[in-house]
C-alpha positions in Angstrom: 0.0 0.0 0.3 1.5 2.9 -1.2 1.8 6.2 1.8 0.9 9.9 0.1 3.4 12.6 1.0 0.9 15.8 1.8 3.3 18.6 -0.2 3.5 22.3 2.0 1.9 25.2 0.1 4.3 27.3 -1.3 3.7 31.1 -1.0 4.8 33.3 -4.4 8.0 34.6 -3.1 9.4 31.0 -2.1 8.0 29.4 -5.9 10.4 31.8 -7.0 13.4 30.7 -5.2 14.7 34.0 -5.1 15.2 34.6 -1.5 16.7 30.9 -1.4 18.9 32.1 -4.1 20.5 35.3 -2.8 21.3 33.3 0.2 23.2 31.3 -1.6 25.1 33.9 -3.6 25.6 36.3 -0.5 27.8 32.8 1.1 29.3 32.3 -1.8 30.8 36.2 -2.3 31.7 36.2 1.2 33.6 32.8 0.2 35.2 35.2 -2.4 35.8 38.0 -0.7 37.9 36.1 2.3 39.8 34.1 -0.4 40.8 38.1 -2.7 41.6 39.1 1.3 44.2 36.6 1.8 42.3 35.1 5.2 41.2 31.5 3.9 43.7 29.8 1.9 41.2 27.4 -1.1 44.0 24.7 -2.0 47.0 23.2 -2.3 49.1 24.3 -5.6 49.7 20.1 -5.5 53.5 19.4 -7.6 54.4 22.6 -6.0 53.7 22.2 -2.3 53.5 18.8 -0.9 52.5 17.6 2.5 55.8 16.0 3.1 56.4 17.7 6.1 52.9 18.0 8.0 53.1 13.9 8.2 53.0 12.5 11.0 55.5 10.4 12.2 53.9 6.9 12.8 53.2 8.0 8.4 52.9 4.6 6.4 53.5 4.9 2.5 55.0 2.4 0.1 57.7 -0.2 0.9 61.0 -0.5 0.0 64.0 -2.7 0.3 67.3 -1.4 2.1 71.4 -1.9 2.0 73.4 -1.5 4.3 76.5 0.1 4.1 78.6 -2.0 2.2 76.1 -2.0 -0.7 74.6 -5.7 0.4 71.2 -5.9 0.5 69.5 -6.5 4.2 67.2 -9.6 3.1 67.7 -12.7 3.9 65.0 -14.2 1.7 62.5 -15.8 4.7 59.8 -14.5 3.1 58.2 -13.7 6.2 56.6 -10.6 4.6 55.5 -12.7 1.9 53.3 -15.0 4.0 52.1 -12.2 6.4 51.2 -9.6 3.1 47.3 -9.7 3.3 46.9 -8.9 0.1 49.6 -10.9 -1.0 51.3 -8.3 -2.8 54.7 -9.5 -2.0 56.1 -12.2 -3.7 59.9 -13.7 -3.3 62.2 -16.3 -5.3 65.2 -16.7 -3.5 68.3 -17.8 -4.4 71.5 -19.4 -3.0 74.3 -17.9 -1.5 77.5 -20.2 -3.4 79.1 -22.2 -0.8 82.4 -21.0 -1.8 81.2 -17.3 -0.5 82.6 -16.0 2.6 78.6 -14.9 3.7 77.8 -18.8 3.1 76.0 -18.8 6.1 73.5 -16.8 5.1 72.0 -19.6 2.9 69.7 -17.4 0.9 69.0 -14.1 -1.3 66.5 -12.4 -2.8 66.7 -13.7 -6.6 63.1 -11.8 -7.2 61.5 -9.9 -5.1 58.6 -7.9 -6.0 56.3 -5.8 -4.4 52.5 -4.6 -6.6 51.4 -1.5 -6.0 48.8 -1.9 -6.7 47.2 -4.4 -4.4 49.4 -3.2 -1.3 47.5 -1.6 1.5 50.3 -0.3 3.3 49.6 -1.7 6.3 53.5 -1.8 7.5 52.7 -5.9 8.9 56.2 -6.4 6.7 58.1 -4.4 8.2 56.9 -5.3 11.6 58.0 -8.8 10.5 61.2 -8.5 9.0 63.5 -9.8 11.4 66.6 -8.3 9.8 64.8 -4.5 9.0 65.2 -5.7 5.3 62.1 -3.4 4.1 60.6 0.1 6.0 57.5 2.0 4.7 58.4 5.4 3.1 56.8 8.7 3.9 55.7 8.5 -0.3 51.9 9.1 -1.0 52.2 9.7 -4.5 52.7 6.1 -6.6 51.6 6.6 -10.1 52.0 4.6 -13.5 50.2 3.9 -16.3 50.4 0.9 -16.7 50.0 -2.2 -14.3 53.1 -3.2 -14.4 54.6 -0.3 -13.4 52.6 -0.8 -9.9 54.9 -3.9 -9.6 58.2 -2.6 -8.2 60.9 -5.4 -8.7 63.9 -5.9 -6.1 66.0 -2.9 -8.5 63.5 -0.8 -8.8 63.1 -1.6 -4.2 65.9 -1.3 -4.3 66.8 2.7 -5.8 63.9 4.0 -3.6 65.1 2.4 -0.6 68.5 3.6 -0.4 71.4 3.1 2.1 70.3 2.2 6.4 72.7 2.5 9.1 73.3 -0.3 11.6 73.1 -3.5 13.3 72.7 -6.3 10.9 72.1 -9.0 11.6 72.8 -11.7 9.1 76.6 -10.0 7.8 77.6 -10.3 12.1 80.5 -12.9 11.5 79.7 -13.2 15.8 76.6 -14.5 14.5 
């Protein structure tokens, strides 16, 4: 059964909508005057101005791999980040370090390390679970690409944007 809702009767001035239009124009003119006088900031000019200075300390941006001071990759290909990633954005293919190498005790290194930035939800779980502190979330929020393939960051790209991290590294420690 349909319910009929009675409509209120409008007066002659209400039917013209002039008072409502005038009120809306008054608000618009007040905002325009405040903008011209510099009392309010309308918008941020994005490419020239960025939020980098205002980002909080706990901001989680895009993940990246880091190297140590000697230029070696910190990752030991333990694949903990791959297993804990909720959207399964991380793919690691491990390679073995030859037995003749000085650091053969490490056993593995990441031959392939890919992060699909389209799937990544920037949760930070990969950073928390990494035992070697090899993956970090940068304060980067402008991640763009023209194709899906450009949004899959491989090991070289992740190392390039990650840079060098200083500090104790467990995997290269001879006393370990």
